[in-house]
N, C-alpha and C positions, 0 to 999 in steps of 0.2 A: 618585536616591533607590532605598534598599535598603527589602527584606525578611527578615523570617526563616523556613525553612522546619527542620522536624523531620518524622523518616521512622520509622517504627515497623514494623516486619515481625511476619509471620505470629504467631511466637511472643510478641510482647508487648513486643521486645527495641525500644531507639532503635539505627540506624543511624549517625544524626546528630540533634544539637539545635540550635537557634539560629544554623544555617548561614547565610549572608549571600548573597542573592539579589539582583543589581542589576537595576536597569532597562535594558530596550534598547531599547527604542520602544513606543509608542502603536499600537492598528491605528488605522486612515484615519480611522473613527465616532468614537475616543476610549471606545468603550466595553469597548475591550480593554488591559491592558499586560500586555506580552511583560518576563521575567526572564529572567537566567542567572544560574549559580553554580556552584562546583567543589566537588566532593563525592568521598570515598572511594571507592573500588571497593565498589560494595554485589553481593552476592547474587542469583541471578536470582530471580523470583517477586514478589507482589505487596506493595505496603507501603501503609499507612495514610499520608497526610502531613496535618501541620496548618501553618497559614502565618499570622503575624500580620503588621500593618504598621504605623508602620515598625517597625526593628528596634528592640526592648527596650533599656532601661537598665540592666536586670539580669535573669537570669533562672536559676531552681532548677528544674531537670525541665523540665516543661511550664507553671510558671506563670511568667509573664512582666509585669514590673513597668515601667511608664512614669511618668514624673515630666509633672506637669502643672503647669509657673511661676506662682509667684500676680504675677509680675509679667510680663508681656507686653505684644507690641510694636502690637497692632490688626490687623498683616496677618493673612491667610490663610495660617497657617504649617501645612502638611503636618506636621510632626512631633506637631501635637495629632490632628492627622484620625486616631486608629487604630482601627485594623480586625482582624476576627479574621476567616477564612475557613470555610466549613463543610469539616468533612474529607471530603479525598477519597481514595479507593483505585485506586492505578495500579500499574505493572509499575514497576523498577527505572528509576532515572534514568541508570544507567552501563551498560546493557546495547549500547551501540555504537551508537545509533541515536536520533534524537531525538523527547524525552518531554513531552507536554504534561499539565499537570495545570491540567484545566479547574475552576475552582471559585467559588463565591459571595465576594466581601467583605462583609463586616457592618460596619456602623458600630458603635462602641462611644461615641463622643463624642455630647456638643449642642455648636452653635455658634450663637454670638446676634450678630446683626446689629445694632451700636448707629449710627443717622443722627445728625449733627451739625444741630439744624432751623437753615435757612436763613433763618427769617423770626422766630428771636427774638432781640430787639435785646440780651438780656446775652453772645449770641456773634457781636460784629461782629469779633474777630479771632481768631487763631486758638486751640486746645486745647491743651495740654502734655502733660497726662496727667489722666487720668479714675481714678478711684478708685471697683469698684463692691462693694457689701457685700451679702451675699445671706442667707438667715434661713437657711441650712445650709451644710455642706460642700462647698465647689466647685473646688477645687484642694488636689492633693497628689498621693500616690501613689498608683496605683491597679495592682492585681496581679491577671489575670484568667485561666485556665486556657485555654489555646489548643485542648484537647484535649478543650474542654464546651462550650460556647459555652452553654448555660443555667446554668452555673454564676453565681452574685451574685458581682459583681466585692469585692475585699476593698480597703479603701480607708484608707491610713496617713499619717501629718505630713501632716493637711489644716489646711486654713483658709477661712474663707468669704467672706474681701476679696480680690478682685482689682485689680491698677493695673496701666493700658495709660498707658505712657509714651511718647514723642516730640521727638526732637530737635529734631527739623524743626516740628513742630507738625499738628496737625489743621485741614485748611481747614474753616469752617461748609460744609456740605452731606457732606461726606466719611461713608464707613461705616468703621466701626472693627469687627473681629470679634474676642470674645471666646470662646474652648472653656473651657467647664466639665465636672466629672465627670457622669453621668448621673445620673439621679432625679427626680422633682419637686420643686418649689420651691412651698412654701405660707406666704405673709407676704407683710411687705416688702422692698422690692429700694431701696436707695438710693445714691445718687451722688452722688460729692463730684468738683467740676471748676475743674481750673488754667487759669488764662490765659498 
């Protein structure tokens, strides 16, 4: 797992942007994760740090773009569990001592769990694909400003249909995860199932 880190100095200049930090370990309680990365030497002083997870598909300044695919596997996939941290102010990361950035990660996506009913006679064998159509755009590119948690995301290249496919198939009673762009859904959602 990797996340991206931006560092802004007191004058408003970015010392680094979209720097990769790798997961090192989780705390025994699993409520904290520790990441480490290599960055250029920083001047002493306080910085404002912005963090997003996972690393974006593309970046322009603090605008991070993520691709939410129209075809998904049905597994709970961390690459779609997009999060942006609350900004944190801390000293330079290269002062020669360990610096910890303690922040809260805010989820940006919606995850839907679909369970194949066990008692439905229509589903006696495995299901190999599910096509879900929503009354609004639910997949595509989502661009977030990592420096502003309150900014509305921008959606492009969108579609209102998601296809979940599995070569092995989904057993009756299986849970299938679908990740969708955040927002309210008003209207009918339809499912087309292929055995």
